[in-house]
py3Dmol code that shows the C-alpha trace and the ligand (Angstrom):
import py3Dmol

protein = """\
ATOM      1  CA  UNK A   1       5.698   9.931  14.495  1.00  0.00           C
ATOM      2  CA  UNK A   2       4.750  13.308  13.017  1.00  0.00           C
ATOM      3  CA  UNK A   3       6.745  15.055  10.308  1.00  0.00           C
ATOM      4  CA  UNK A   4       7.862  17.748  12.748  1.00  0.00           C
ATOM      5  CA  UNK A   5       9.865  15.197  14.695  1.00  0.00           C
ATOM      6  CA  UNK A   6      11.652  13.906  11.610  1.00  0.00           C
ATOM      7  CA  UNK A   7      14.999  14.876  10.347  1.00  0.00           C
ATOM      8  CA  UNK A   8      14.358  15.062   6.604  1.00  0.00           C
ATOM      9  CA  UNK A   9      15.132  18.341   4.838  1.00  0.00           C
ATOM     10  CA  UNK A  10      14.261  17.901   1.193  1.00  0.00           C
ATOM     11  CA  UNK A  11      11.415  16.960  -1.116  1.00  0.00           C
ATOM     12  CA  UNK A  12      11.611  16.541  -4.863  1.00  0.00           C
ATOM     13  CA  UNK A  13       8.933  18.726  -6.412  1.00  0.00           C
ATOM     14  CA  UNK A  14       8.333  19.284 -10.111  1.00  0.00           C
ATOM     15  CA  UNK A  15      11.866  18.630 -11.178  1.00  0.00           C
ATOM     16  CA  UNK A  16      13.947  20.059  -8.380  1.00  0.00           C
ATOM     17  CA  UNK A  17      14.874  19.442  -4.788  1.00  0.00           C
ATOM     18  CA  UNK A  18      13.244  21.979  -2.488  1.00  0.00           C
ATOM     19  CA  UNK A  19      13.363  22.528   1.252  1.00  0.00           C
ATOM     20  CA  UNK A  20      10.796  20.399   3.070  1.00  0.00           C
ATOM     21  CA  UNK A  21       8.944  23.492   4.311  1.00  0.00           C
ATOM     22  CA  UNK A  22       8.754  24.993   0.828  1.00  0.00           C
ATOM     23  CA  UNK A  23       7.137  21.980  -0.815  1.00  0.00           C
ATOM     24  CA  UNK A  24       3.685  23.592  -0.902  1.00  0.00           C
ATOM     25  CA  UNK A  25       0.758  24.070  -3.309  1.00  0.00           C
ATOM     26  CA  UNK A  26      -1.939  26.682  -3.905  1.00  0.00           C
ATOM     27  CA  UNK A  27      -5.224  26.190  -1.989  1.00  0.00           C
ATOM     28  CA  UNK A  28      -7.091  26.151  -5.317  1.00  0.00           C
ATOM     29  CA  UNK A  29      -5.199  23.092  -6.505  1.00  0.00           C
ATOM     30  CA  UNK A  30      -7.568  20.823  -8.468  1.00  0.00           C
ATOM     31  CA  UNK A  31      -6.374  17.688  -6.707  1.00  0.00           C
ATOM     32  CA  UNK A  32      -7.114  19.169  -3.306  1.00  0.00           C
ATOM     33  CA  UNK A  33     -10.743  19.842  -4.228  1.00  0.00           C
ATOM     34  CA  UNK A  34     -11.546  16.764  -6.288  1.00  0.00           C
ATOM     35  CA  UNK A  35      -9.051  14.101  -5.249  1.00  0.00           C
ATOM     36  CA  UNK A  36      -7.663  14.054  -8.761  1.00  0.00           C
ATOM     37  CA  UNK A  37      -4.265  12.647  -7.968  1.00  0.00           C
ATOM     38  CA  UNK A  38      -2.489   9.318  -8.091  1.00  0.00           C
ATOM     39  CA  UNK A  39       0.204   8.094  -5.779  1.00  0.00           C
ATOM     40  CA  UNK A  40       2.451   5.267  -4.726  1.00  0.00           C
ATOM     41  CA  UNK A  41       3.846   3.965  -1.479  1.00  0.00           C
ATOM     42  CA  UNK A  42       7.196   2.235  -1.743  1.00  0.00           C
ATOM     43  CA  UNK A  43       9.571   0.945   0.886  1.00  0.00           C
ATOM     44  CA  UNK A  44      13.310   1.228   0.903  1.00  0.00           C
ATOM     45  CA  UNK A  45      14.829  -1.480   3.091  1.00  0.00           C
ATOM     46  CA  UNK A  46      18.131  -1.363   4.899  1.00  0.00           C
ATOM     47  CA  UNK A  47      19.368  -4.625   3.419  1.00  0.00           C
ATOM     48  CA  UNK A  48      22.512  -6.661   3.979  1.00  0.00           C
ATOM     49  CA  UNK A  49      23.737  -5.053   0.735  1.00  0.00           C
ATOM     50  CA  UNK A  50      22.831  -1.482   1.662  1.00  0.00           C
ATOM     51  CA  UNK A  51      19.586   0.464   1.189  1.00  0.00           C
ATOM     52  CA  UNK A  52      17.386  -0.833  -1.637  1.00  0.00           C
ATOM     53  CA  UNK A  53      13.995   0.104  -3.060  1.00  0.00           C
ATOM     54  CA  UNK A  54      11.704  -2.912  -3.061  1.00  0.00           C
ATOM     55  CA  UNK A  55       9.940  -3.578  -6.375  1.00  0.00           C
ATOM     56  CA  UNK A  56      10.417  -0.022  -7.563  1.00  0.00           C
ATOM     57  CA  UNK A  57       9.760  -0.963 -11.204  1.00  0.00           C
ATOM     58  CA  UNK A  58       6.381  -2.486 -10.343  1.00  0.00           C
ATOM     59  CA  UNK A  59       5.465   0.584  -8.308  1.00  0.00           C
ATOM     60  CA  UNK A  60       6.422   2.791 -11.254  1.00  0.00           C
ATOM     61  CA  UNK A  61       4.314   0.603 -13.552  1.00  0.00           C
ATOM     62  CA  UNK A  62       1.323   1.067 -11.280  1.00  0.00           C
ATOM     63  CA  UNK A  63       1.997   4.802 -10.921  1.00  0.00           C
ATOM     64  CA  UNK A  64       1.852   5.247 -14.692  1.00  0.00           C
ATOM     65  CA  UNK A  65      -1.118   2.903 -15.031  1.00  0.00           C
ATOM     66  CA  UNK A  66      -3.036   4.816 -12.358  1.00  0.00           C
ATOM     67  CA  UNK A  67      -2.865   7.969 -14.503  1.00  0.00           C
ATOM     68  CA  UNK A  68      -4.588   6.300 -17.469  1.00  0.00           C
ATOM     69  CA  UNK A  69      -8.261   6.566 -16.472  1.00  0.00           C
ATOM     70  CA  UNK A  70      -7.685  10.226 -15.652  1.00  0.00           C
ATOM     71  CA  UNK A  71      -6.003  11.210 -18.928  1.00  0.00           C
ATOM     72  CA  UNK A  72      -3.131  12.451 -16.878  1.00  0.00           C
ATOM     73  CA  UNK A  73       0.210  12.756 -18.572  1.00  0.00           C
ATOM     74  CA  UNK A  74       3.153  12.631 -16.261  1.00  0.00           C
ATOM     75  CA  UNK A  75       5.682  15.238 -17.349  1.00  0.00           C
ATOM     76  CA  UNK A  76       8.596  13.049 -16.173  1.00  0.00           C
ATOM     77  CA  UNK A  77       9.973   9.794 -17.481  1.00  0.00           C
ATOM     78  CA  UNK A  78      10.487   6.617 -15.485  1.00  0.00           C
ATOM     79  CA  UNK A  79      14.203   7.327 -15.554  1.00  0.00           C
ATOM     80  CA  UNK A  80      13.770  10.869 -14.198  1.00  0.00           C
ATOM     81  CA  UNK A  81      11.506   9.669 -11.396  1.00  0.00           C
ATOM     82  CA  UNK A  82      13.921   6.872 -10.554  1.00  0.00           C
ATOM     83  CA  UNK A  83      16.941   9.171 -10.448  1.00  0.00           C
ATOM     84  CA  UNK A  84      15.020  11.723  -8.362  1.00  0.00           C
ATOM     85  CA  UNK A  85      14.074   9.054  -5.831  1.00  0.00           C
ATOM     86  CA  UNK A  86      17.535   7.545  -5.562  1.00  0.00           C
ATOM     87  CA  UNK A  87      19.077  10.995  -5.198  1.00  0.00           C
ATOM     88  CA  UNK A  88      16.556  11.916  -2.493  1.00  0.00           C
ATOM     89  CA  UNK A  89      17.315   8.807  -0.436  1.00  0.00           C
ATOM     90  CA  UNK A  90      21.054   9.405  -0.842  1.00  0.00           C
ATOM     91  CA  UNK A  91      20.884  13.089   0.056  1.00  0.00           C
ATOM     92  CA  UNK A  92      18.903  12.441   3.190  1.00  0.00           C
ATOM     93  CA  UNK A  93      21.103   9.464   4.042  1.00  0.00           C
ATOM     94  CA  UNK A  94      18.023   7.385   4.696  1.00  0.00           C
ATOM     95  CA  UNK A  95      18.623   3.710   5.307  1.00  0.00           C
ATOM     96  CA  UNK A  96      15.132   2.354   5.545  1.00  0.00           C
ATOM     97  CA  UNK A  97      12.268   4.604   4.606  1.00  0.00           C
ATOM     98  CA  UNK A  98       8.892   4.971   2.991  1.00  0.00           C
ATOM     99  CA  UNK A  99       8.735   6.731  -0.356  1.00  0.00           C
ATOM    100  CA  UNK A 100       5.677   8.609  -1.537  1.00  0.00           C
ATOM    101  CA  UNK A 101       5.506   9.659  -5.198  1.00  0.00           C
ATOM    102  CA  UNK A 102       2.358  11.695  -5.931  1.00  0.00           C
ATOM    103  CA  UNK A 103       1.026  13.304  -9.129  1.00  0.00           C
ATOM    104  CA  UNK A 104      -2.024  15.538  -9.230  1.00  0.00           C
ATOM    105  CA  UNK A 105      -3.853  18.091 -11.289  1.00  0.00           C
ATOM    106  CA  UNK A 106      -2.595  21.413 -10.041  1.00  0.00           C
ATOM    107  CA  UNK A 107      -3.548  25.068 -10.033  1.00  0.00           C
ATOM    108  CA  UNK A 108      -5.180  26.656 -13.077  1.00  0.00           C
ATOM    109  CA  UNK A 109      -8.939  26.425 -12.980  1.00  0.00           C
ATOM    110  CA  UNK A 110     -11.508  24.791 -10.768  1.00  0.00           C
ATOM    111  CA  UNK A 111     -13.954  23.359 -13.249  1.00  0.00           C
ATOM    112  CA  UNK A 112     -14.261  19.639 -12.707  1.00  0.00           C
ATOM    113  CA  UNK A 113     -12.519  19.142 -16.030  1.00  0.00           C
ATOM    114  CA  UNK A 114      -8.818  19.135 -15.225  1.00  0.00           C
ATOM    115  CA  UNK A 115      -7.692  20.001 -18.724  1.00  0.00           C
ATOM    116  CA  UNK A 116      -6.500  23.544 -17.984  1.00  0.00           C
ATOM    117  CA  UNK A 117      -4.394  22.458 -15.056  1.00  0.00           C
ATOM    118  CA  UNK A 118      -0.784  21.377 -14.973  1.00  0.00           C
ATOM    119  CA  UNK A 119       0.161  17.950 -13.689  1.00  0.00           C
ATOM    120  CA  UNK A 120       2.376  18.389 -10.648  1.00  0.00           C
ATOM    121  CA  UNK A 121       4.592  15.641  -9.334  1.00  0.00           C
ATOM    122  CA  UNK A 122       6.395  15.287  -6.026  1.00  0.00           C
ATOM    123  CA  UNK A 123       8.408  12.595  -4.273  1.00  0.00           C
ATOM    124  CA  UNK A 124       8.975  12.552  -0.545  1.00  0.00           C
ATOM    125  CA  UNK A 125      10.754  10.013   1.648  1.00  0.00           C
ATOM    126  CA  UNK A 126      10.841   9.588   5.394  1.00  0.00           C
ATOM    127  CA  UNK A 127      11.551   6.924   7.996  1.00  0.00           C
ATOM    128  CA  UNK A 128       8.405   4.935   8.744  1.00  0.00           C
ATOM    129  CA  UNK A 129       8.296   1.898  11.027  1.00  0.00           C
ATOM    130  CA  UNK A 130       5.659  -0.788  11.343  1.00  0.00           C
ATOM    131  CA  UNK A 131       2.361   0.591  10.099  1.00  0.00           C
ATOM    132  CA  UNK A 132      -0.007  -1.212  12.440  1.00  0.00           C
ATOM    133  CA  UNK A 133       2.278  -1.062  15.489  1.00  0.00           C
ATOM    134  CA  UNK A 134       5.403  -2.925  16.599  1.00  0.00           C
ATOM    135  CA  UNK A 135       3.527  -5.736  18.320  1.00  0.00           C
ATOM    136  CA  UNK A 136       1.206  -6.280  15.354  1.00  0.00           C
ATOM    137  CA  UNK A 137       3.693  -8.284  13.318  1.00  0.00           C
ATOM    138  CA  UNK A 138       4.000 -10.918  16.011  1.00  0.00           C
ATOM    139  CA  UNK A 139       0.709 -10.830  17.834  1.00  0.00           C
ATOM    140  CA  UNK A 140      -1.586  -9.878  14.997  1.00  0.00           C
ATOM    141  CA  UNK A 141      -4.277  -7.220  14.925  1.00  0.00           C
ATOM    142  CA  UNK A 142      -7.937  -7.102  15.862  1.00  0.00           C
ATOM    143  CA  UNK A 143     -10.087  -5.844  13.045  1.00  0.00           C
ATOM    144  CA  UNK A 144     -13.738  -5.054  12.442  1.00  0.00           C
ATOM    145  CA  UNK A 145     -15.791  -5.466   9.321  1.00  0.00           C
ATOM    146  CA  UNK A 146     -16.518  -1.925   8.288  1.00  0.00           C
ATOM    147  CA  UNK A 147     -20.094  -0.822   7.789  1.00  0.00           C
ATOM    148  CA  UNK A 148     -18.756   1.120   4.797  1.00  0.00           C
ATOM    149  CA  UNK A 149     -18.581  -0.810   1.543  1.00  0.00           C
ATOM    150  CA  UNK A 150     -15.757  -0.443  -0.912  1.00  0.00           C
ATOM    151  CA  UNK A 151     -16.653   1.463  -4.091  1.00  0.00           C
ATOM    152  CA  UNK A 152     -17.280  -0.922  -6.942  1.00  0.00           C
ATOM    153  CA  UNK A 153     -14.867  -0.939  -9.857  1.00  0.00           C
ATOM    154  CA  UNK A 154     -17.854   0.042 -12.002  1.00  0.00           C
ATOM    155  CA  UNK A 155     -18.065   3.294 -10.034  1.00  0.00           C
ATOM    156  CA  UNK A 156     -14.431   4.266  -9.898  1.00  0.00           C
ATOM    157  CA  UNK A 157     -11.379   2.337 -11.077  1.00  0.00           C
ATOM    158  CA  UNK A 158     -10.261   0.551  -7.946  1.00  0.00           C
ATOM    159  CA  UNK A 159      -7.106  -0.768  -9.612  1.00  0.00           C
ATOM    160  CA  UNK A 160      -5.782   2.805  -9.917  1.00  0.00           C
ATOM    161  CA  UNK A 161      -4.192   4.210  -6.785  1.00  0.00           C
ATOM    162  CA  UNK A 162      -6.124   7.477  -6.793  1.00  0.00           C
ATOM    163  CA  UNK A 163      -5.907   9.967  -3.935  1.00  0.00           C
ATOM    164  CA  UNK A 164      -9.680  10.526  -3.826  1.00  0.00           C
ATOM    165  CA  UNK A 165     -10.334   6.830  -3.202  1.00  0.00           C
ATOM    166  CA  UNK A 166      -8.788   7.074   0.203  1.00  0.00           C
ATOM    167  CA  UNK A 167     -11.678   8.859   1.861  1.00  0.00           C
ATOM    168  CA  UNK A 168     -13.340   5.447   1.785  1.00  0.00           C
ATOM    169  CA  UNK A 169     -10.273   3.964   3.464  1.00  0.00           C
ATOM    170  CA  UNK A 170     -10.312   6.758   6.012  1.00  0.00           C
ATOM    171  CA  UNK A 171     -13.959   6.215   6.848  1.00  0.00           C
ATOM    172  CA  UNK A 172     -13.479   2.485   7.279  1.00  0.00           C
ATOM    173  CA  UNK A 173     -10.251   2.746   9.270  1.00  0.00           C
ATOM    174  CA  UNK A 174     -11.482   5.484  11.585  1.00  0.00           C
ATOM    175  CA  UNK A 175     -14.746   3.668  12.219  1.00  0.00           C
ATOM    176  CA  UNK A 176     -12.690   0.648  13.294  1.00  0.00           C
ATOM    177  CA  UNK A 177     -10.367   2.668  15.523  1.00  0.00           C
ATOM    178  CA  UNK A 178     -13.288   4.546  17.090  1.00  0.00           C
ATOM    179  CA  UNK A 179     -14.598   1.147  18.092  1.00  0.00           C
ATOM    180  CA  UNK A 180     -11.315   0.017  19.594  1.00  0.00           C
ATOM    181  CA  UNK A 181      -9.972  -2.036  16.684  1.00  0.00           C
ATOM    182  CA  UNK A 182      -6.661  -1.519  14.916  1.00  0.00           C
ATOM    183  CA  UNK A 183      -7.892  -1.795  11.356  1.00  0.00           C
ATOM    184  CA  UNK A 184     -10.915  -2.581   9.177  1.00  0.00           C
ATOM    185  CA  UNK A 185     -11.841  -5.169   6.599  1.00  0.00           C
ATOM    186  CA  UNK A 186     -13.930  -3.679   3.828  1.00  0.00           C
ATOM    187  CA  UNK A 187     -16.531  -5.712   1.941  1.00  0.00           C
ATOM    188  CA  UNK A 188     -17.321  -4.933  -1.670  1.00  0.00           C
ATOM    189  CA  UNK A 189     -20.691  -3.900  -3.066  1.00  0.00           C
ATOM    190  CA  UNK A 190     -21.722  -7.563  -3.351  1.00  0.00           C
ATOM    191  CA  UNK A 191     -20.905  -8.111   0.301  1.00  0.00           C
ATOM    192  CA  UNK A 192     -17.836 -10.260  -0.304  1.00  0.00           C
ATOM    193  CA  UNK A 193     -14.440  -9.587   1.191  1.00  0.00           C
ATOM    194  CA  UNK A 194     -12.443  -6.985  -0.742  1.00  0.00           C
ATOM    195  CA  UNK A 195      -9.441  -5.814   1.275  1.00  0.00           C
ATOM    196  CA  UNK A 196      -8.283  -3.590   4.112  1.00  0.00           C
ATOM    197  CA  UNK A 197      -8.268   0.216   3.827  1.00  0.00           C
ATOM    198  CA  UNK A 198      -4.615   0.069   2.765  1.00  0.00           C
ATOM    199  CA  UNK A 199      -3.913  -3.652   2.643  1.00  0.00           C
ATOM    200  CA  UNK A 200      -4.831  -6.770   0.724  1.00  0.00           C
ATOM    201  CA  UNK A 201      -6.111  -9.752   2.656  1.00  0.00           C
ATOM    202  CA  UNK A 202      -5.203 -13.450   2.652  1.00  0.00           C
ATOM    203  CA  UNK A 203      -7.053 -16.407   4.120  1.00  0.00           C
ATOM    204  CA  UNK A 204      -5.578 -19.815   4.966  1.00  0.00           C
ATOM    205  CA  UNK A 205      -7.784 -22.880   5.182  1.00  0.00           C
ATOM    206  CA  UNK A 206      -6.794 -26.538   5.222  1.00  0.00           C
ATOM    207  CA  UNK A 207      -3.280 -25.632   4.130  1.00  0.00           C
ATOM    208  CA  UNK A 208      -4.338 -23.682   1.041  1.00  0.00           C
ATOM    209  CA  UNK A 209      -4.213 -19.932   0.558  1.00  0.00           C
ATOM    210  CA  UNK A 210      -6.967 -17.706  -0.785  1.00  0.00           C
ATOM    211  CA  UNK A 211      -6.995 -14.021  -1.703  1.00  0.00           C
ATOM    212  CA  UNK A 212      -9.631 -11.953  -3.526  1.00  0.00           C
ATOM    213  CA  UNK A 213      -8.942 -11.198  -7.206  1.00  0.00           C
ATOM    214  CA  UNK A 214      -9.249  -7.919  -9.047  1.00  0.00           C
ATOM    215  CA  UNK A 215     -12.909  -8.566  -9.842  1.00  0.00           C
ATOM    216  CA  UNK A 216     -13.608  -8.018  -6.128  1.00  0.00           C
ATOM    217  CA  UNK A 217     -12.726  -4.284  -6.504  1.00  0.00           C
ATOM    218  CA  UNK A 218      -9.308  -4.483  -4.905  1.00  0.00           C
ATOM    219  CA  UNK A 219      -6.044  -2.712  -5.528  1.00  0.00           C
ATOM    220  CA  UNK A 220      -3.579  -5.073  -7.200  1.00  0.00           C
ATOM    221  CA  UNK A 221      -1.091  -4.954  -4.358  1.00  0.00           C
ATOM    222  CA  UNK A 222       2.570  -5.445  -5.039  1.00  0.00           C
ATOM    223  CA  UNK A 223       3.040  -7.088  -1.645  1.00  0.00           C
ATOM    224  CA  UNK A 224       0.066  -9.311  -2.506  1.00  0.00           C
ATOM    225  CA  UNK A 225       1.889 -10.390  -5.638  1.00  0.00           C
ATOM    226  CA  UNK A 226       5.094 -10.931  -3.636  1.00  0.00           C
ATOM    227  CA  UNK A 227       3.318 -13.084  -1.046  1.00  0.00           C
ATOM    228  CA  UNK A 228       1.656 -15.160  -3.779  1.00  0.00           C
ATOM    229  CA  UNK A 229       5.030 -15.828  -5.391  1.00  0.00           C
ATOM    230  CA  UNK A 230       6.727 -16.671  -2.092  1.00  0.00           C
ATOM    231  CA  UNK A 231       3.884 -19.009  -1.153  1.00  0.00           C
ATOM    232  CA  UNK A 232       3.911 -20.823  -4.510  1.00  0.00           C
ATOM    233  CA  UNK A 233       7.684 -21.196  -4.321  1.00  0.00           C
ATOM    234  CA  UNK A 234       7.141 -22.937  -0.995  1.00  0.00           C
ATOM    235  CA  UNK A 235       4.690 -25.354  -2.524  1.00  0.00           C
ATOM    236  CA  UNK A 236       1.421 -23.800  -1.404  1.00  0.00           C
ATOM    237  CA  UNK A 237      -1.657 -23.771  -3.574  1.00  0.00           C
ATOM    238  CA  UNK A 238      -2.736 -20.145  -3.869  1.00  0.00           C
ATOM    239  CA  UNK A 239      -6.195 -19.247  -5.127  1.00  0.00           C
ATOM    240  CA  UNK A 240      -5.555 -15.668  -6.239  1.00  0.00           C
ATOM    241  CA  UNK A 241      -8.981 -14.984  -7.754  1.00  0.00           C
ATOM    242  CA  UNK A 242     -10.996 -16.117  -4.765  1.00  0.00           C
ATOM    243  CA  UNK A 243     -14.425 -14.928  -3.776  1.00  0.00           C
ATOM    244  CA  UNK A 244     -14.499 -14.900   0.002  1.00  0.00           C
ATOM    245  CA  UNK A 245     -17.770 -14.466   1.833  1.00  0.00           C
ATOM    246  CA  UNK A 246     -17.951 -12.694   5.153  1.00  0.00           C
ATOM    247  CA  UNK A 247     -18.687 -15.887   7.053  1.00  0.00           C
ATOM    248  CA  UNK A 248     -15.574 -17.567   5.698  1.00  0.00           C
ATOM    249  CA  UNK A 249     -13.484 -15.066   7.638  1.00  0.00           C
ATOM    250  CA  UNK A 250     -14.757 -16.535  10.883  1.00  0.00           C
ATOM    251  CA  UNK A 251     -14.030 -20.128   9.902  1.00  0.00           C
ATOM    252  CA  UNK A 252     -10.573 -19.428   8.457  1.00  0.00           C
ATOM    253  CA  UNK A 253      -7.569 -21.133  10.028  1.00  0.00           C
ATOM    254  CA  UNK A 254      -5.535 -17.976   9.522  1.00  0.00           C
ATOM    255  CA  UNK A 255      -5.952 -14.486   8.113  1.00  0.00           C
ATOM    256  CA  UNK A 256      -3.356 -11.869   7.339  1.00  0.00           C
ATOM    257  CA  UNK A 257      -2.950  -8.503   5.654  1.00  0.00           C
ATOM    258  CA  UNK A 258      -0.311  -7.623   3.082  1.00  0.00           C
ATOM    259  CA  UNK A 259       0.808  -4.167   1.983  1.00  0.00           C
ATOM    260  CA  UNK A 260       3.820  -1.942   1.548  1.00  0.00           C
ATOM    261  CA  UNK A 261       3.066  -0.187   4.819  1.00  0.00           C
ATOM    262  CA  UNK A 262       1.551  -3.171   6.694  1.00  0.00           C
ATOM    263  CA  UNK A 263       4.061  -5.676   5.211  1.00  0.00           C
ATOM    264  CA  UNK A 264       2.702  -9.078   6.362  1.00  0.00           C
ATOM    265  CA  UNK A 265       0.511  -8.600   9.428  1.00  0.00           C
ATOM    266  CA  UNK A 266      -1.497 -11.409  11.044  1.00  0.00           C
ATOM    267  CA  UNK A 267      -5.152 -10.832  11.910  1.00  0.00           C
ATOM    268  CA  UNK A 268      -6.048 -12.476  15.189  1.00  0.00           C
ATOM    269  CA  UNK A 269      -9.673 -11.454  15.636  1.00  0.00           C
ATOM    270  CA  UNK A 270     -12.461 -10.255  13.368  1.00  0.00           C
ATOM    271  CA  UNK A 271     -15.346  -8.520  15.124  1.00  0.00           C
ATOM    272  CA  UNK A 272     -14.063 -10.028  18.369  1.00  0.00           C
ATOM    273  CA  UNK A 273     -14.224 -13.574  17.035  1.00  0.00           C
ATOM    274  CA  UNK A 274     -10.888 -15.389  17.285  1.00  0.00           C
ATOM    275  CA  UNK A 275      -9.391 -16.577  14.027  1.00  0.00           C
ATOM    276  CA  UNK A 276      -7.879 -20.046  14.409  1.00  0.00           C
ATOM    277  CA  UNK A 277      -6.375 -20.121  17.864  1.00  0.00           C
ATOM    278  CA  UNK A 278      -6.324 -16.326  18.079  1.00  0.00           C
ATOM    279  CA  UNK A 279      -2.639 -15.817  17.404  1.00  0.00           C
ATOM    280  CA  UNK A 280      -0.304 -15.766  14.400  1.00  0.00           C
ATOM    281  CA  UNK A 281      -0.771 -19.018  12.527  1.00  0.00           C
ATOM    282  CA  UNK A 282       2.047 -21.213  11.121  1.00  0.00           C
ATOM    283  CA  UNK A 283       1.487 -20.403   7.444  1.00  0.00           C
ATOM    284  CA  UNK A 284       1.358 -16.675   8.195  1.00  0.00           C
ATOM    285  CA  UNK A 285       4.534 -16.975  10.218  1.00  0.00           C
ATOM    286  CA  UNK A 286       6.335 -18.877   7.475  1.00  0.00           C
ATOM    287  CA  UNK A 287       5.367 -16.362   4.791  1.00  0.00           C
ATOM    288  CA  UNK A 288       6.096 -13.409   7.031  1.00  0.00           C
ATOM    289  CA  UNK A 289       9.564 -14.832   7.738  1.00  0.00           C
ATOM    290  CA  UNK A 290      10.085 -15.450   4.036  1.00  0.00           C
ATOM    291  CA  UNK A 291       9.024 -11.873   3.314  1.00  0.00           C
ATOM    292  CA  UNK A 292      11.411 -10.290   5.811  1.00  0.00           C
ATOM    293  CA  UNK A 293      14.274 -12.601   4.801  1.00  0.00           C
ATOM    294  CA  UNK A 294      13.678 -11.454   1.244  1.00  0.00           C
ATOM    295  CA  UNK A 295      13.363  -7.698   1.781  1.00  0.00           C
ATOM    296  CA  UNK A 296      16.297  -7.547   4.148  1.00  0.00           C
ATOM    297  CA  UNK A 297      18.325  -9.622   1.645  1.00  0.00           C
ATOM    298  CA  UNK A 298      19.184 -12.429   4.036  1.00  0.00           C
ATOM    299  CA  UNK A 299      19.142 -14.582   0.907  1.00  0.00           C
ATOM    300  CA  UNK A 300      19.764 -14.005  -2.806  1.00  0.00           C
ATOM    301  CA  UNK A 301      16.223 -14.672  -3.981  1.00  0.00           C
ATOM    302  CA  UNK A 302      14.648 -12.284  -6.466  1.00  0.00           C
ATOM    303  CA  UNK A 303      17.491  -9.812  -6.639  1.00  0.00           C
ATOM    304  CA  UNK A 304      15.668  -8.423  -9.686  1.00  0.00           C
ATOM    305  CA  UNK A 305      13.103  -6.951  -7.282  1.00  0.00           C
ATOM    306  CA  UNK A 306      15.645  -4.615  -5.711  1.00  0.00           C
ATOM    307  CA  UNK A 307      16.968  -1.254  -6.823  1.00  0.00           C
ATOM    308  CA  UNK A 308      20.035  -0.537  -4.756  1.00  0.00           C
ATOM    309  CA  UNK A 309      20.511   3.032  -3.665  1.00  0.00           C
TER     310      UNK A 309
END
"""
ligand_1 = """\
16
LIG
N -5.151 -2.100 -1.049
C -5.193 -0.784 -0.857
C -6.491 -0.079 -0.895
C -4.004 -0.069 -0.630
O -4.009 1.248 -0.420
C -2.772 -0.768 -0.588
C -1.499 -0.025 -0.315
N -0.921 0.463 -1.497
C -2.798 -2.154 -0.796
C -3.997 -2.778 -1.035
C -1.524 -2.938 -0.808
O -0.788 -2.657 -1.960
P 0.793 -2.742 -1.977
O 1.164 -4.085 -1.516
O 1.172 -2.492 -3.396
O 1.296 -1.685 -1.067
"""
view = py3Dmol.view(width=600, height=400)
view.addModel(protein, "pdb")
view.setStyle({"model": 0}, {"cartoon": {"style": "trace"}})
view.addModel(ligand_1, "xyz")
view.setStyle({"model": 1}, {"stick": {}})
view.zoomTo()
view.show()
């Protein structure tokens, strides 16, 4: 659904709430030219106890950490950003939504050095359903291995959620969709499995769970961390620093993506080769169920992960 069809009126921009249509920037904004911004994607779930931000504190941690390599000082505190977000969700009377905080070097000069530019910050929120399609959660998605490799963490910090990084995600995702797939899997420079364009990846084999570690040039996903915890609590052995070769994707019993947008999405085929029996596997289903039970607060587990609106 495009923004024009949505009924959200306000965006928080640089300290105040402005009309959606007025939340604009100058065309000579540094971040627009050089991708010098950092951002977050957070979900607010319509839980049994009312709307709640899921793992907001961890998203804020990552937001602040993402600024570090870029010497970017956010002009707002954690508390200010939290209050702004809660107020935005309340004002718009959103029940479940996606929240997008973004900070970027703004308008001032266009040398590559950002030092003369202000740091601008905005937070928007809007309703956003299943990222990879309604059917994806149950049936799984068909993905292709992208011919684009993920940038190595020696080239650009892949653990920072930087706006400029996402041209790589766009290339990989669009290549996949152009070829009739829903999403891509991106290999790292060494040719091992890194992640999806906007998702982490998990592999199940012989009842154990594997996911690439940070050394594989991945983003340290908060959903990844959630899935690891849920799996361990259910007695699974989780190898969270795995090196997964391309061929191991084909011989996996199950594969699935995790991410704020993608949540827990099974992968049923890779490059047209069926994974397992070609449908959502039992471990994926169990963890997916555990995930949705958690985020919709159908149980009391991990209440510390929720910030109620
Ligand atoms: N990898 C990449 C490249 C991403 O953009 C995302 C989405 N933020 C993820 C993994 C998943 O991270 P999270 O679970 O924190 O949303």
